[in-house]
matplotlib code that plots the C-alpha trace (Angstrom):
import matplotlib.pyplot as plt

x = [5.6, 2.7, 3.3, 0.9, 1.2, 3.7, 5.9, 4.6, 7.1, 4.9, 5.8, 8.7, 10.6, 14.0, 12.7, 10.2, 12.0, 14.9, 14.4, 14.6, 16.5, 15.6, 14.9, 18.0, 16.3, 16.0, 13.8, 15.4, 13.7, 13.6, 12.5, 9.6, 8.7, 7.9, 6.3, 3.5, 3.9, 2.1, -0.1, -1.3, -0.9, -3.8, -5.8, -6.0, -6.6, -9.5, -11.1, -12.9, -12.0, -8.4, -8.3, -9.7, -8.6, -4.8, -5.6, -4.7, -6.0, -7.9, -5.9, -5.7, -2.1, 1.2, 4.9, 8.3, 9.1, 6.5, 7.8, 11.1, 12.5, 14.2, 13.0, 10.7, 7.2, 4.4, 1.3, -2.7, -5.6, -9.0, -11.9, -12.9, -15.9, -17.1, -16.7, -13.1, -10.3, -7.3, -4.9, -1.0, 2.3, 4.9, 8.9, 10.2, 7.1, 7.2, 4.1, 5.3, 1.7, -1.2, -3.8, -4.4, -7.2, -6.9, -8.8, -8.9, -10.7, -13.4, -12.4, -8.8, -6.5, -4.9, -1.6, -1.1, 2.2, -0.1, -1.3, -3.8, -5.9, -5.0, -7.7, -7.4, -7.5, -4.2, -4.5, -3.6, -3.5, -7.4, -5.6, -1.7, -0.5, 2.1, 5.2, 6.8, 8.1, 5.5, 6.4, 7.5, 9.6, 7.8, 7.1, 4.1, 1.5, -1.5, -3.8, -5.8, -8.3, -9.9, -9.4, -6.8, -4.8, -4.1, -4.0, -1.1, 1.2, -0.1, 2.6, 4.7, 5.2, 6.5, 8.5, 10.1, 10.0, 7.1, 3.7, 0.7, -0.3, 3.0, 0.8, -1.9, -2.9, -1.2, -3.1, -6.1, -6.3, -10.5, -9.5, -11.0, -8.7, -10.0, -8.4, -9.8, -12.5, -13.7, -13.6, -16.3, -15.7]
y = [-1.6, 0.1, 2.3, 5.6, 8.8, 10.3, 7.4, 7.7, 10.0, 13.0, 13.8, 15.6, 13.1, 12.3, 7.6, 8.6, 8.4, 6.2, 2.5, 0.4, -2.2, -6.0, -8.1, -10.6, -14.1, -15.6, -12.4, -11.6, -11.0, -6.8, -7.0, -9.5, -7.2, -4.8, -6.8, -7.4, -3.2, -2.6, -5.3, -3.8, -1.0, -0.3, -3.3, -0.8, 2.5, 0.4, -0.2, 2.9, 2.9, 2.0, 4.6, 6.7, 6.9, 7.0, 9.7, 7.6, 7.9, 5.1, 3.3, 0.2, -0.5, 0.8, 0.3, 0.2, 3.1, 5.2, 4.5, 5.5, 1.8, 1.6, -1.9, -4.1, -4.4, -3.5, -4.4, -4.7, -5.0, -5.0, -6.3, -6.1, -5.5, -9.2, -10.0, -11.2, -10.9, -9.7, -9.6, -10.4, -8.3, -9.8, -8.7, -8.8, -7.7, -8.7, -8.6, -11.5, -10.8, -8.6, -7.2, -6.1, -4.3, -0.9, 0.5, 3.5, 4.7, 6.8, 8.6, 9.5, 7.4, 9.2, 8.0, 7.8, 9.7, 12.4, 15.1, 17.2, 15.5, 15.5, 14.7, 13.1, 8.9, 7.4, 4.5, 0.9, -2.3, -4.0, -7.3, -8.0, -11.2, -10.2, -12.9, -12.6, -13.7, -13.9, -13.3, -16.9, -17.0, -18.9, -17.4, -16.9, -15.9, -13.6, -13.2, -9.6, -7.7, -4.3, -2.4, -5.2, -4.6, -1.1, -1.0, -3.4, -1.4, 1.8, -0.4, -1.3, 1.8, 3.3, 0.3, 2.2, 6.1, 6.7, 8.7, 8.0, 11.5, 11.2, 9.2, 12.1, 13.4, 17.1, 18.9, 17.7, 15.3, 14.0, 12.9, 10.5, 6.8, 5.5, 2.1, 1.8, 0.8, 3.0, 1.5, 2.8, 2.9]
z = [20.2, 18.6, 15.1, 15.9, 12.9, 14.4, 13.1, 9.7, 7.9, 5.6, 2.0, 1.3, 4.1, 1.8, 2.9, 0.8, -3.3, -2.1, -4.0, -1.1, -0.1, -0.6, 2.8, 3.6, 3.7, 5.8, 7.8, 10.9, 14.0, 13.3, 9.6, 11.4, 14.1, 10.8, 9.4, 12.5, 13.3, 9.8, 9.4, 13.1, 12.5, 9.7, 11.6, 14.6, 12.1, 10.6, 14.8, 15.4, 19.4, 18.9, 15.7, 18.1, 21.0, 19.9, 17.1, 13.9, 10.6, 8.6, 6.2, 4.5, 3.1, 4.3, 3.8, 5.2, 3.6, 5.6, 8.6, 7.8, 7.0, 3.3, 2.9, 0.9, 3.2, 2.8, 4.9, 3.1, 5.1, 3.6, 2.2, -1.9, -2.9, -2.9, 1.1, 0.5, 3.0, 2.4, 5.5, 4.9, 5.6, 2.5, 2.1, -1.1, -3.1, -7.1, -9.6, -11.8, -14.2, -14.3, -16.9, -19.2, -18.0, -16.1, -13.4, -11.5, -7.8, -8.6, -5.1, -5.8, -3.8, -0.6, 1.3, 5.1, 4.6, 2.4, 4.8, 2.0, -0.6, -3.8, -6.0, -9.5, -11.4, -10.1, -13.2, -12.3, -13.2, -12.5, -11.7, -10.3, -9.3, -6.6, -5.6, -2.4, 1.3, 4.4, 8.6, 8.5, 5.8, 3.2, -0.4, -0.5, -3.6, -3.8, -6.8, -6.4, -8.2, -7.5, -4.7, -3.1, -6.5, -6.3, -2.7, -3.4, -6.7, -4.0, -1.9, -3.9, -5.9, -2.3, -1.9, -5.4, -4.4, -6.1, -5.3, -6.1, -7.7, -9.9, -11.5, -12.2, -14.9, -14.4, -17.2, -16.3, -13.6, -13.9, -17.1, -17.7, -19.2, -22.6, -20.9, -17.4, -15.3, -13.3, -9.4, -7.1, -3.4]

ax = plt.figure().add_subplot(projection="3d")
ax.plot(x, y, z, "-o")
ax.set_aspect("equal")
plt.show()
């Protein structure tokens, strides 16, 4: 089985505003499969041939609620500006520490569940440490910065029913935040 765009729920679907359920440990086969499917979608979406063949919108992260599974699971697959690759699926992720420094993507954020472009800056922590459970049921910890940190916070928001545009300043979407460093993508 493979996730395609038709499996991804769009903005306005009630599951996107729900707080996702914690995943039971040990992981069930269904939860392991969800973790694998999410990561596969992102990898496939970044492969030009596969993406074109199946009409996949490219993404760097995907959360279980986006495929109508209200569970605390997300996957990331990306390379940061230093060429470091992050590729993992995680259950019950929790931010255990974060930097005082903040950042935002100058290009704004996008989302596979949001079809239109919503312009504006989304201020995030520049660095986060997250802890959770990997597909083998082992506890894992990731120290993320820059794009990887932004992506992880975007996906964790999904698990709490928060959309990226909830963070955009409604009066002035491109107001330069005083306390945040811009990040080019």
